[in-house]
C-alpha positions in Angstrom: 180.7 131.3 204.8 183.5 133.8 205.6 185.3 135.5 202.7 188.7 135.3 204.5 190.3 132.4 206.2 191.0 134.3 209.3 189.3 137.7 209.9 191.4 138.7 212.9 194.7 138.2 210.9 193.2 140.1 208.0 192.3 143.0 210.3 195.8 143.0 211.8 197.4 143.0 208.4 195.3 145.9 207.4 196.2 147.8 210.5 199.9 147.1 209.9 199.6 148.3 206.3 197.7 151.5 207.3 200.3 152.1 210.0 203.2 151.6 207.5 201.8 153.9 204.9 201.0 156.6 207.5 204.5 156.4 209.0 205.9 156.5 205.4 203.9 159.6 204.8 205.1 161.1 208.0 208.8 160.3 207.0 208.2 161.9 203.6 206.7 165.0 205.2 209.6 165.4 207.5 212.2 165.0 204.7 210.3 167.5 202.5 210.0 170.0 205.3 213.7 169.6 206.4 215.1 170.1 202.9 212.8 173.0 202.2 213.9 174.8 205.3 217.7 174.1 205.1 218.2 173.6 201.4 219.8 170.6 199.8 223.3 172.2 199.3 223.7 173.4 202.9 223.2 169.9 204.4 226.4 168.4 206.0 227.0 164.7 206.5 226.5 165.0 210.2 223.2 166.8 209.7 222.1 164.1 207.2 222.7 161.4 209.9 220.7 163.4 212.5 217.9 163.9 210.0 217.8 160.2 209.1 217.7 159.3 212.8 214.9 161.8 213.4 213.0 160.5 210.4 213.4 156.9 211.6 212.2 157.5 215.1 209.3 159.7 213.9 208.2 157.0 211.4 208.5 154.3 214.1 206.6 156.3 216.7 203.9 157.1 214.1 203.7 153.4 213.1 203.3 152.3 216.7 200.7 155.0 217.5 198.6 154.4 214.5 198.7 150.6 215.0 197.7 150.8 218.6 195.0 153.2 217.7 193.6 150.8 215.2 193.8 147.7 217.4 193.0 149.4 220.7 189.4 148.1 220.6 190.5 144.5 220.1 193.1 144.8 222.8 190.5 146.1 225.3 188.1 143.3 224.2 190.8 140.7 224.7 191.5 142.1 228.1 187.8 141.9 229.0 187.8 138.2 227.8 190.9 137.5 230.0 189.3 139.1 233.1 186.0 137.2 232.5 187.9 133.9 232.2 189.7 134.7 235.5 186.3 135.4 237.2 184.8 132.2 235.8 187.9 130.2 237.0 187.3 131.7 240.5 183.7 130.4 240.7 181.6 133.1 239.0 179.9 130.6 236.8 177.2 131.6 234.4 178.7 135.1 233.6 178.8 136.0 229.9 180.9 138.3 227.8 179.2 140.9 225.6 179.5 139.9 221.9 181.1 142.3 219.5 181.7 142.0 215.7 182.2 138.6 214.1 185.9 137.8 214.2 187.8 135.1 216.1 187.8 137.0 219.4 184.0 137.0 219.2 184.0 133.3 218.5 186.3 132.8 221.5 183.9 134.9 223.6 180.9 132.8 222.4 182.7 129.6 223.3 183.6 130.9 226.7 179.9 132.0 227.3 178.8 128.5 226.3 181.4 126.9 228.6 180.4 129.2 231.5 176.7 128.4 231.1 177.3 124.7 230.7 179.5 124.7 233.8 176.8 126.5 235.8 174.2 124.1 234.5 176.3 121.1 235.4 177.2 122.4 238.9 173.6 123.2 239.5 172.6 119.8 238.4 175.2 118.3 240.7 173.9 120.3 243.6 170.3 119.2 242.8 171.5 115.6 242.6 173.1 115.9 246.0 169.9 117.5 247.5 167.8 114.8 245.9 170.2 112.1 247.2 169.9 113.5 250.7 166.1 113.7 250.4 166.0 110.2 249.0 168.1 108.8 251.9 166.0 110.6 254.5 162.7 109.4 253.0 163.8 105.9 252.4 165.1 105.6 255.9 161.8 106.7 257.3 159.7 104.5 255.0 161.8 101.4 255.5 162.1 101.8 259.2 158.3 101.6 259.8 157.7 98.1 258.5 161.1 96.9 259.7 160.4 98.1 263.3 157.0 96.2 263.2 158.7 93.0 262.0 161.4 93.2 264.7 158.7 93.9 267.3 156.5 91.0 266.4 159.5 88.6 266.0 160.6 89.6 269.5 157.1 88.7 270.9 157.3 85.3 269.2 160.8 84.7 270.4 159.8 85.4 274.0 156.6 83.4 273.4 154.4 86.3 274.4 151.2 85.1 272.9 148.1 83.7 274.5 146.8 81.3 271.9 147.5 79.6 268.6 145.2 82.1 266.9 147.3 85.0 268.3 150.4 83.2 267.1 149.0 83.0 263.6 147.9 86.6 263.8 151.5 87.7 264.6 152.8 85.6 261.7 150.4 87.1 259.3 151.4 90.6 260.5 155.1 89.8 260.0 154.4 88.4 256.6 152.3 91.5 255.5 155.0 93.9 256.8 157.7 91.8 255.0 155.7 92.1 251.8 155.4 95.8 252.4 159.1 96.1 252.9 159.9 94.2 249.7 157.4 96.4 247.8 159.2 99.5 249.1 162.6 98.2 248.1 161.4 97.2 244.7 159.9 100.6 244.1 163.1 102.3 245.2 165.2 100.1 243.0 162.9 100.8 240.0 163.1 104.5 240.6 166.9 104.6 240.9 167.2 102.4 237.9 165.0 104.7 235.7 166.9 107.7 237.0 170.2 106.4 235.7 171.5 108.0 232.5 172.4 104.5 231.2 168.8 103.2 231.3 167.7 101.5 228.0 164.2 100.8 226.7 163.1 97.6 225.0 161.0 99.4 222.4 158.6 97.7 220.0 155.9 99.0 217.7 152.3 98.5 218.9 148.8 99.8 218.5 148.1 102.0 221.6 144.3 101.9 221.2 144.3 98.1 221.2 146.7 98.0 224.2 144.5 100.4 226.2 141.4 98.5 225.4 143.0 95.3 226.7 144.2 97.0 230.0 140.9 98.7 230.6 139.1 95.4 230.1 141.2 93.8 232.8 140.5 96.6 235.3 136.7 96.9 234.7 135.8 94.2 237.2 138.0 95.9 239.9 136.4 99.3 239.2 132.9 97.8 239.3 133.8 96.1 242.6 134.8 99.5 244.0 131.5 101.1 242.7 133.3 103.0 239.9 131.5 103.2 236.6 134.0 103.2 233.7 133.2 105.6 230.8 135.7 105.0 228.0 136.2 106.8 224.7 139.1 105.1 223.0 139.6 105.9 219.3 139.1 103.0 217.0 141.9 104.3 214.7 145.2 102.5 214.6 147.5 104.5 216.9 151.1 103.4 216.1 153.6 104.0 218.9 157.1 102.7 219.5 157.3 102.0 223.2 158.6 99.7 225.9 155.3 98.0 226.5 156.2 96.6 229.9 157.2 100.0 231.2 154.3 101.9 229.7 151.8 99.3 231.1 153.4 100.2 234.5 152.3 103.8 233.9 148.8 102.9 233.0 148.6 100.6 236.0 149.7 103.4 238.3 147.0 105.7 236.9 144.3 103.1 237.2 145.3 102.1 240.7 145.4 105.7 241.8 141.8 106.0 240.7 140.9 102.8 242.5 142.5 104.0 245.8 141.6 107.7 245.8 138.3 108.0 244.0 135.1 109.1 245.8 132.9 106.0 245.7 130.4 105.6 244.1 131.4 107.8 241.1 132.5 107.6 237.5 135.9 107.0 236.0 136.6 108.4 232.5 139.3 107.2 230.1 139.8 108.8 226.6 142.3 108.3 223.8 142.4 110.6 220.8 144.8 111.7 218.1 145.8 115.4 218.0 148.7 117.2 216.4 150.7 114.1 215.6 150.3 113.0 219.2 148.2 110.3 221.0 146.5 112.0 224.0 145.4 109.7 226.8 143.3 111.2 229.6 142.1 109.5 232.8 139.8 111.3 235.1 138.2 110.5 238.5 136.4 112.3 241.2 138.7 112.8 244.2 139.1 114.8 247.4 142.1 116.2 249.3 144.1 116.9 246.2 146.8 119.6 246.3 144.8 121.9 244.0 147.4 124.8 244.3 149.9 122.6 242.4 148.5 119.2 241.6 151.6 118.3 239.7 153.4 117.9 243.1 152.0 114.4 242.9 154.8 113.6 240.5 157.4 114.5 243.0 159.3 111.8 244.9 157.6 110.5 248.0 154.8 113.1 247.7 151.6 111.5 249.1 149.4 114.5 249.7 147.5 114.6 253.0 147.1 112.1 255.8 144.1 110.5 254.1 146.1 109.6 251.1 149.0 108.4 253.2 146.7 105.9 254.8 146.6 103.9 251.6 150.2 102.9 252.2 151.6 104.2 248.9 155.3 104.6 248.5 155.1 108.1 247.0 157.2 106.9 244.0 154.5 105.5 241.7 153.7 108.7 239.8 157.4 109.8 239.9 158.3 106.5 238.2 155.5 107.0 235.7 156.7 110.5 234.9 160.2 109.3 234.3 159.0 106.4 232.0 156.9 108.8 229.9 159.8 111.3 229.6 162.1 108.4 228.5 159.6 107.9 225.7 159.9 111.6 224.7 156.4 112.1 226.0 154.8 114.3 228.6 152.5 113.6 231.6 150.8 116.2 233.7 147.7 116.6 235.9 145.0 119.2 236.6 142.3 119.5 239.2 139.0 121.3 238.7 135.5 121.0 240.2 136.4 117.9 242.3 137.8 116.0 239.3 141.5 115.2 238.9 142.6 114.5 235.4 145.9 112.9 234.3 147.1 113.5 230.7 149.7 111.4 228.9 151.0 112.7 225.6 152.6 110.0 223.3 154.5 110.9 220.1 153.1 108.9 217.3 155.6 106.6 215.5 
């Protein structure tokens, strides 16, 4: 806590006091020197007025000179602050003012630095949002156009009755239906992603035992894994793992990870799932053997619309599943990341324990 209510005022008062006493000393020195030279008896009234005038101006000039000398550093610092604010106002965001001493001018400089950095961060965020919006529109347009074009094409064939048999007619209807379902799936995924990206998104949290939840979900997926020739190897702690999560949204994350393994695993192979407690966190890891993974930066998989190579694109994913999963985990104050080594891709989800 500061000893004085206002350090800058205290320093100014000290400068004024010093200037006053120095000017008073200068006046006394002039008076003493004048009377010593001329003598008290030889001084006329006119000379007295001139002497008083000289003493007054000498004292005033001394006061101003000493005061400016004492506050010169603060005046230069204030000028630097003014110039910096002008530059920030003209678009030079992110620039900072060098911090000096600990008075109110320094606090002003610190606030300006904070404002400048915050403005730069917000403008950069806005630019990133605009870039993301343009990218989103471009990718959505491309992804929605593909099934929509097929639907329109087959409907046009049916409208013109360009089919040879009832079987072909039913085939066209099935294709239209599957493409419509694909279109609905794309729209739902896009809606979910934009909803989760909103700053106003809320979670319906409840306390649950993560180990019991994962045991249940894994049990539901085991028949599907076995059908795809994937052998499940699980190591889920039997300890009670208390977490406060939106169960529906977190199940979406686990579903995405398991479905990725089903789609992209080398078959036959093994699928590993582990849950352990470490450093006040619940660490979930799922691993599967996979090919054609962007090993230079496997975490690109969490980017919007990233699907990897053509082989992965053939699975008709939206490229939003892992991006949605990442956003859900982050909303729970957790972390999700991936690594790839020796042909194995591993996804790690870190949950804070309640």
